[in-house]
C-alpha positions in Angstrom: 114.0 96.5 143.3 112.4 99.6 142.0 108.9 100.4 143.0 106.7 100.2 139.9 104.8 103.4 140.8 108.1 105.4 141.3 109.4 104.0 137.9 106.3 104.9 136.2 106.5 108.5 137.5 110.1 108.8 136.4 109.3 107.4 133.0 106.3 109.7 132.6 108.5 112.8 133.6 111.4 111.8 131.4 109.1 111.6 128.4 107.2 114.8 129.1 109.7 117.2 127.3 110.2 114.8 124.5 106.4 114.5 123.9 105.9 118.2 124.0 108.8 118.6 121.4 107.5 115.9 119.2 104.0 117.3 119.5 105.2 120.6 117.9 106.9 118.5 115.1 103.7 116.5 114.7 101.6 119.8 114.2 104.0 121.1 111.8 104.5 117.8 110.0 100.6 117.3 109.6 100.5 120.9 108.3 103.2 120.0 105.7 101.5 117.0 104.5 98.1 118.8 104.4 99.4 121.5 102.2 101.4 119.2 99.8 99.1 116.2 99.3 96.7 115.6 96.5 94.0 113.0 96.0 90.5 111.7 96.7 87.9 109.8 94.8 86.7 111.8 91.8 83.4 111.5 90.0 82.7 108.4 87.7 83.7 110.3 84.6 87.4 110.9 85.9 90.1 110.0 83.4 93.0 107.7 83.9 96.5 109.1 84.6 97.8 107.9 81.3 95.5 110.5 79.4 96.4 113.4 81.8 97.6 116.6 80.2 101.4 116.8 80.1 101.3 120.2 82.1 99.6 118.3 85.0 102.1 115.5 85.0 105.0 118.1 84.8 103.4 120.2 87.7 103.1 117.2 89.8 106.8 116.1 89.1 108.1 119.5 90.0 106.1 119.7 93.2 107.7 116.5 94.2 111.1 117.8 93.2 110.9 121.2 95.0 109.6 119.4 98.2 112.5 116.9 98.1 114.9 119.8 97.5 113.2 121.7 100.5 112.9 124.7 98.1 110.1 126.7 99.8 110.0 129.5 97.4 110.2 127.2 94.4 107.3 125.1 95.8 105.0 128.1 96.7 105.2 129.1 92.9 102.6 126.3 92.3 100.2 127.7 94.8 97.9 130.6 94.2 98.4 133.7 96.3 94.7 133.1 97.5 95.3 129.3 98.1 93.2 127.8 100.9 92.2 124.4 101.9 89.4 122.6 103.8 91.3 123.0 107.2 91.6 126.8 106.8 95.3 126.8 105.7 96.8 129.7 103.8 99.8 130.1 101.5 101.6 132.1 104.2 101.1 129.7 107.0 102.2 126.8 104.8 105.4 128.7 103.9 106.2 129.4 107.6 105.5 125.9 108.6 107.6 124.3 105.7 110.6 126.5 106.6 110.4 125.4 110.2 110.1 121.7 109.6 112.6 121.4 106.8 115.2 123.2 108.8 114.7 120.6 111.7 114.1 117.5 109.4 115.9 117.9 106.2 115.6 114.3 105.2 111.9 114.0 104.4 111.1 112.3 101.2 108.1 112.8 99.0 106.4 110.7 96.2 103.2 111.5 94.4 101.3 109.1 92.2 98.6 110.5 90.0 95.5 108.1 89.9 92.7 110.1 88.2 92.0 113.5 86.9 89.1 115.4 85.4 88.6 118.6 83.4 86.2 121.2 85.0 85.9 124.1 82.5 89.3 125.6 82.4 90.3 124.1 85.6 91.8 120.6 86.4 90.9 118.6 89.5 93.5 115.9 90.2 93.5 112.6 92.1 96.8 111.6 93.6 98.2 109.7 96.6 101.3 111.2 98.3 103.7 109.3 100.5 105.9 111.2 102.9 108.7 109.3 104.8 111.9 110.1 106.6 115.0 108.2 107.7 116.3 108.3 111.3 117.0 111.9 111.8 119.2 112.0 115.0 120.1 110.2 118.2 116.4 110.0 119.1 115.7 107.9 116.0 112.7 110.0 115.2 110.8 109.0 112.0 107.8 110.3 110.2 105.5 108.5 107.8 102.3 109.7 106.2 99.9 108.7 103.4 97.3 111.2 102.4 94.5 111.8 99.8 92.9 115.0 99.0 91.2 116.8 96.2 93.0 119.7 94.6 91.9 122.2 92.1 94.4 123.8 89.6 93.7 126.9 87.7 96.4 128.2 85.3 98.6 125.5 86.6 98.4 126.8 90.2 96.5 125.0 93.1 93.8 127.2 94.4 92.0 124.9 96.9 92.6 121.6 98.5 90.1 119.3 100.4 91.7 116.6 102.4 89.6 113.4 102.5 91.9 110.7 104.1 95.0 111.1 106.3 97.2 108.3 108.1 100.3 109.6 109.8 102.7 108.6 112.5 105.8 109.5 114.3 108.0 107.0 116.1 110.9 107.8 118.4 113.4 105.6 120.2 115.1 102.2 119.8 112.0 100.2 120.0 108.7 102.0 119.6 105.4 100.1 120.2 104.1 98.6 117.0 100.3 99.2 116.8 97.2 97.9 115.1 94.7 100.9 114.7 90.9 100.4 114.3 88.9 103.4 113.4 86.3 104.1 110.8 87.0 106.6 108.1 83.6 108.1 108.3 80.7 108.3 110.9 77.2 110.2 110.9 76.6 113.2 113.2 76.0 111.9 116.8 77.1 108.3 116.1 79.1 106.3 118.5 82.5 104.8 117.0 85.3 102.7 118.4 88.9 103.7 118.4 91.5 101.1 119.3 95.3 101.3 119.3 96.5 97.7 120.0 100.1 97.1 120.9 101.0 94.1 118.6 103.8 92.4 120.7 103.7 91.2 124.3 104.7 93.8 126.8 106.2 91.6 129.4 107.3 93.7 132.3 107.4 96.9 130.5 105.3 99.9 131.7 103.2 101.4 129.1 102.0 105.0 129.1 99.6 106.6 126.7 96.7 108.9 125.8 94.0 109.1 123.1 93.2 112.7 121.8 90.1 113.8 119.7 90.0 117.2 118.4 88.4 119.2 115.7 90.6 119.8 112.6 91.4 123.5 112.6 94.3 125.6 111.3 95.3 126.9 114.7 96.0 123.4 115.9 99.0 123.3 113.4 101.0 125.9 115.3 99.5 125.3 118.9 99.8 121.8 119.8 97.4 120.4 122.3 98.6 119.8 125.8 98.6 116.1 126.8 98.7 114.2 130.2 99.9 110.6 129.9 98.2 107.9 131.8 99.3 104.4 132.9 97.7 101.8 130.6 96.8 98.4 132.1 95.8 96.8 129.0 98.0 96.4 125.9 96.8 99.6 124.2 94.2 102.2 124.2 90.5 101.2 123.7 88.0 104.2 123.5 84.5 104.8 122.5 83.8 108.2 121.1 80.6 110.0 120.0 80.7 112.2 116.8 79.7 115.8 117.2 76.1 117.1 116.1 77.4 119.1 113.1 79.4 117.7 110.3 83.2 118.4 110.4 86.6 116.5 110.3 88.2 115.4 113.4 91.7 114.3 114.2 91.8 111.2 116.4 95.2 110.4 117.8 97.0 108.0 120.2 100.4 108.4 121.9 101.8 105.2 123.4 105.2 105.2 125.3 107.4 102.7 126.8 111.0 102.8 128.2 112.8 102.5 124.9 110.4 104.0 122.4 107.2 106.0 121.5 104.7 106.2 118.9 102.2 108.8 117.9 99.5 107.9 115.2 96.8 110.2 113.8 93.7 109.4 111.6 91.2 111.8 110.2 87.7 111.1 110.9 84.9 112.4 108.6 81.6 113.4 110.4 78.8 113.8 108.0 75.1 114.1 108.1 
């Protein structure tokens, strides 16, 4: 019979390279979704999608078409040369990441829904929800899923600025990744304590479970420099953490990685810290 401690060590070592590889994919994937997604609650006077200008509807449709066609140059044509977003992303950084990600994962699918819009002078601010999914990519059965909301400003039919206000993303790998229930508030006040739970839904039986929770500020450098992680043995059926918000307003990524012998899951939620 294999010693549980030895088995745990072997399991941890066997997943180290895979975790580092997927962490890089994760960073680029989040960059991709951050650059392409639209949508957040607009003001009360926002108009319904049925009344949106044809140019706006056409622009959103073409963005989806170029994204699904993995046409980086075509997609960048809808972004201003001075495009930025609330995470500090630039047009150039987005182009580099799109090229890298689409070469490795050519089967990502994009679907954008317009929910509201409003006119601000000569500009248009659109509210949409974008869904990004993938099929199994290779023998590792890696899959991506993301649903994001952000507010984007269009000037002369070009996106000049985007603010991300909600983010729910995950990557799974392996034949049987853990299924999770995630509990985390979308917003907390500065200095406030909060709970972050990532609970495995099914009984583990004799399976060993490794995992880690990661909390970090949202910064553009994170997209190309993934965080180093150290996996820990999890005695309970998931991750249960109590965090404290920083003393200044900012966005933070709260992530969990859970691994067992036949699968892995990585989830990330965006936490808004406000005054």
